[in-house]
N, C-alpha and C positions, 0 to 999 in steps of 0.2 A: 583215515584220520586227517590227512592233509586237506582233503576236500571239506571235511567238517570244519576245520579250523578256518579255512578260507571263507566259508559261508557265514561264519559267525562274526567276521570282521565288518565293522560299519563302513558303508560307502562314504568316502569323504565328500563334503560339499564343495562344489567349484567356487573358487575365490571370487569370480566375477558374476556370481549368481545375482539376478535382478528380481526384486520383489514385484510380483504382478498383482494388481488389484482388479479383479475381473469385473466387479460392479462399476467401478469408475472408468475402466476401459470401455465397457458397454455404453456408458453415458457419453463418452467422447465420440464413439462410433455413431450413436444416434444423432448427436449434434452435427457431425460431419455430413451425415446423410441428408439432414434437413437444410443445411446452409451451403454445402458445396464449396466453391472457391471463396466464398465470403468468410470461411473459417481460415484464419491466417496462421495460427499457431496454437498449440495446446501443451499443457504440462500437467502431469499427474504426480502427486505426492501420495504414494500408496497408504491407504487407511486414513487419510487426512483430508485432502482437498483436490479440486480440479480447477485449473485456470485455462481460459480460452480467450484468445484475442481475435476479434472479428473486425471486418471493415466497418467504418462509421455508417456507410450507406445501409448496412444490414443490422444496425443497432436495435431497431424496433423489431425486426423480423426475428432476431436472435432471442430477444426477451419473450416474444410471443411463442416461439417454438419451445423454449425451455419450460414455459408455463403449461402449454397445452399438450405437448408431445412427450416431455420428459418428466412431467409431474412436479416440477419445481415451482409450486404455487405460493410459497411464502417469500415475500419480498423483505430483505433485511436492510440493505442500505444502497445508496448511490452517492458517489463522490468523485473527486478528481485528484490528480497529482501534477505538480509542476516539477519536472525532473532537472531543471536547470540548476547547476551549483550556484550558491549564493554569490552575487557579485560583490558583496560586502566582505567576503572572506570569513575567516574563523572568528572575527571580533564579535560576531553575532552569537557565538557560543559562550557557554559559561566560563568563568575564570577557573573553575574546577577542571574543565577540559584543557584550557590553555596552560595553566601552571602546573597542575598535578600530573596530567596524562601526557603532556608534551605535544599537544596538537599543533599542527602547522598554522600559520597565520592566513594562508590562502586556501581556498577551496580546491580540491583536486580537479585536474582537467578531464580525467577519465570519468565517464558517467557509468555507474554501476546500478542497474535497476532491478535485478532479481526477477522473481516470478512475474511481477507486475510490469516488467519492462516492455517498451515498444520502440518505435522508430522516431518519435517526435517529442518535443518538449512537454506538451500537455497531453494528458491521457485521462479518459473517462473510465470509470469502473463501477461495477455493481455486483452484489451477491444475492443469489437466490438459493432456496433451500427446500428440501422435501423432508419434513419432520418425521414422517412415517418410516421412510426408508433410511433416514439418517445420511442423506447425500446432499452435498452443496456444490455450487458452481460459481466461480468468480468470472464474470464477463468483463472484458476491457476493450476499448477502442481508442485508436490514436486520433487526437483532435487537430494536430498541426503544431507549427512553431510560432505562428503569428498571433500575438496576444490580442490584436485588434479584430481578429476574424474567427473567434471561437464560437462555433454553433454546433448544435446537436439536436436531433429530433426528440421530442418529449416521450417519456414512458407513461405519462398519466393515463392514457386510454387503456393500457394493459395492466398497470399497477397504480391504483389511485394514491397509494402511500408514497409514490415517488415524487409527488408534487412538492412536499416539504423539502425533500433532499435536493431537488433541482433548484428550488429557490435559494437554498444555502450555497450550492455550487455556483449559481449565477452571482450571488452577492460576494462570495469570497474569492472566486477565480475569474469572474467575468464571462462565464459561458452562457450564451443565449440559447435557451431550449425552445426550439420552434414548435408552436402549437400549445405551449403551456398556458393555462387559463389565467394565471395570476402571478407573474414574476414581480414580486414586491419584496422590500427589505424585511428581514427577520430580526437582525441584531443591530444594524447600523442606522444612523439617522439618514433621512432621504437625501440630504445635501452632501453626504460623505463622498469623497473622491478616492478612487483606488480600490484595490482588491487585496485584502490583508494576507491571503494565503499564497499569493504569488511570491516567488523567490526575490523578485526585484522590488518588493514593497519593504521599505526600511522600518524596522521596529525600533523607533527612536527611544522608547522607554528603556531598552537594554543598553543604550549608549549613555543615558543619563543616570540610571540607577541599576546596579547589579540585581540579578534575580535574588529573592529572599533565600537565605540559607547558604549562599556560596561564598560569603565574606568571612563570617565567623563559623567555620566548619570545625567542629570538635572531632578529635581523633577517636577511633574505636578503642575500647579498653585494652590496655597493654601496647598500644601503638604509639611509638615515638614519645613515651612518657619520660624516658631518660633525657632525651633531647630537650623536652619542654622544661623539666626540672632544672637542667643546666642553664638554660636561657633565663629562667626566673632568678636563679641564684646570682648570675652575672649582673642582672638588672638591679638587684638589691644592693650589690656591692658598689 
């Protein structure tokens, strides 16, 4: 009887059990096999996504390998990130952040970059997908810290759709894509100076006029109604 009672008891799950996503683990293994030392870091979010950081020299190789060997033939996007904290501090954030949520006036010194993080200020990233298998991959590569020397090889020969995205990244971040057939403006006039998505580009409109909706913010129903009524009564008196 004691043996039967013991066998009926459920085996407890270990507290530190790690979820394993075999399909995405296999994707990372195949990527590592094709890129070798050019694959610098990977991260798997089971059931959701794979991130892989590669050397900039292997940027084209990584894209071609993902397309031809891993079946990731659907190009979704290509863009960039400037990880530098805003030199203008929190005054570029909304008054809702500053007044309601108590945000500090200065940007934090510590850089927190998450899954997309790298070792340099500027980073290139792109996402590829296999719609049949339901698998995707975010590739990323560090571009460096010098804003005057941002270059990367073009993906146009392997993904024609990357041409539009690279033009946008060139215009907004100042990244020169070597081999791109037509790096011309998409949004800005030809004589425009600067790159609006860099953190050191001042958004003067936010200093002159607050963003719509952050000045006259109405409270949610039942929120601070008593305080408002009291204020109105005092004003009437």
